[in-house]
ChimeraX commands (.cxc) that place a marker at each C-alpha (Angstrom):
marker #1 position 55.80,-141.59,-57.06 radius 0.5
marker #1 position 54.21,-141.30,-53.61 radius 0.5
marker #1 position 50.84,-142.22,-55.10 radius 0.5
marker #1 position 52.49,-145.39,-56.39 radius 0.5
marker #1 position 53.94,-146.16,-52.94 radius 0.5
marker #1 position 57.53,-145.45,-53.97 radius 0.5
marker #1 position 57.57,-147.10,-57.37 radius 0.5
marker #1 position 57.93,-145.65,-60.85 radius 0.5
marker #1 position 57.63,-147.63,-64.04 radius 0.5
marker #1 position 57.32,-150.83,-62.05 radius 0.5
marker #1 position 60.64,-150.23,-60.27 radius 0.5
marker #1 position 60.94,-149.39,-56.56 radius 0.5
marker #1 position 62.68,-146.03,-56.10 radius 0.5
marker #1 position 61.76,-145.23,-52.49 radius 0.5
marker #1 position 61.64,-147.76,-49.68 radius 0.5
marker #1 position 58.31,-148.51,-48.05 radius 0.5
marker #1 position 59.46,-146.99,-44.71 radius 0.5
marker #1 position 60.57,-143.81,-46.53 radius 0.5
marker #1 position 57.17,-143.45,-48.19 radius 0.5
marker #1 position 55.43,-144.03,-44.85 radius 0.5
marker #1 position 57.53,-141.30,-43.20 radius 0.5
marker #1 position 56.80,-138.85,-46.03 radius 0.5
marker #1 position 53.05,-139.44,-45.93 radius 0.5
marker #1 position 52.51,-139.44,-42.15 radius 0.5
marker #1 position 50.72,-136.43,-40.66 radius 0.5
marker #1 position 53.20,-134.86,-38.24 radius 0.5
marker #1 position 51.29,-131.70,-37.36 radius 0.5
marker #1 position 50.65,-131.03,-33.68 radius 0.5
marker #1 position 47.03,-130.74,-32.53 radius 0.5
marker #1 position 47.51,-126.96,-32.32 radius 0.5
marker #1 position 48.80,-126.81,-35.88 radius 0.5
marker #1 position 45.91,-128.94,-37.10 radius 0.5
marker #1 position 43.40,-126.66,-35.34 radius 0.5
marker #1 position 45.00,-123.56,-36.89 radius 0.5
marker #1 position 44.99,-125.20,-40.33 radius 0.5
marker #1 position 41.33,-126.13,-39.95 radius 0.5
marker #1 position 40.37,-122.62,-38.77 radius 0.5
marker #1 position 42.16,-121.06,-41.74 radius 0.5
marker #1 position 40.52,-123.45,-44.21 radius 0.5
marker #1 position 37.02,-122.82,-42.82 radius 0.5
marker #1 position 37.42,-119.06,-43.23 radius 0.5
marker #1 position 38.51,-119.26,-46.87 radius 0.5
marker #1 position 35.99,-118.37,-49.56 radius 0.5
marker #1 position 36.41,-120.44,-52.68 radius 0.5
marker #1 position 35.81,-118.85,-56.05 radius 0.5
marker #1 position 34.98,-122.29,-57.41 radius 0.5
marker #1 position 31.81,-122.19,-55.32 radius 0.5
marker #1 position 30.73,-118.96,-57.02 radius 0.5
marker #1 position 31.63,-116.73,-54.10 radius 0.5
marker #1 position 34.12,-113.95,-53.80 radius 0.5
marker link #1:1,2 radius 0.2
marker link #1:2,3 radius 0.2
marker link #1:3,4 radius 0.2
marker link #1:4,5 radius 0.2
marker link #1:5,6 radius 0.2
marker link #1:6,7 radius 0.2
marker link #1:7,8 radius 0.2
marker link #1:8,9 radius 0.2
marker link #1:9,10 radius 0.2
marker link #1:10,11 radius 0.2
marker link #1:11,12 radius 0.2
marker link #1:12,13 radius 0.2
marker link #1:13,14 radius 0.2
marker link #1:14,15 radius 0.2
marker link #1:15,16 radius 0.2
marker link #1:16,17 radius 0.2
marker link #1:17,18 radius 0.2
marker link #1:18,19 radius 0.2
marker link #1:19,20 radius 0.2
marker link #1:20,21 radius 0.2
marker link #1:21,22 radius 0.2
marker link #1:22,23 radius 0.2
marker link #1:23,24 radius 0.2
marker link #1:24,25 radius 0.2
marker link #1:25,26 radius 0.2
marker link #1:26,27 radius 0.2
marker link #1:27,28 radius 0.2
marker link #1:28,29 radius 0.2
marker link #1:29,30 radius 0.2
marker link #1:30,31 radius 0.2
marker link #1:31,32 radius 0.2
marker link #1:32,33 radius 0.2
marker link #1:33,34 radius 0.2
marker link #1:34,35 radius 0.2
marker link #1:35,36 radius 0.2
marker link #1:36,37 radius 0.2
marker link #1:37,38 radius 0.2
marker link #1:38,39 radius 0.2
marker link #1:39,40 radius 0.2
marker link #1:40,41 radius 0.2
marker link #1:41,42 radius 0.2
marker link #1:42,43 radius 0.2
marker link #1:43,44 radius 0.2
marker link #1:44,45 radius 0.2
marker link #1:45,46 radius 0.2
marker link #1:46,47 radius 0.2
marker link #1:47,48 radius 0.2
marker link #1:48,49 radius 0.2
marker link #1:49,50 radius 0.2
view
């Protein structure tokens, strides 16, 4: 439903402001840095490693 901007089957279920609030990045810069550091250190099996 979020991919369809709050609609399902052609009918609006969620308001546009509600969808905007749910899809806005609200992480602090510190949280974003920690998330990035964790993601960089991960080894992905899909790349044939691990």
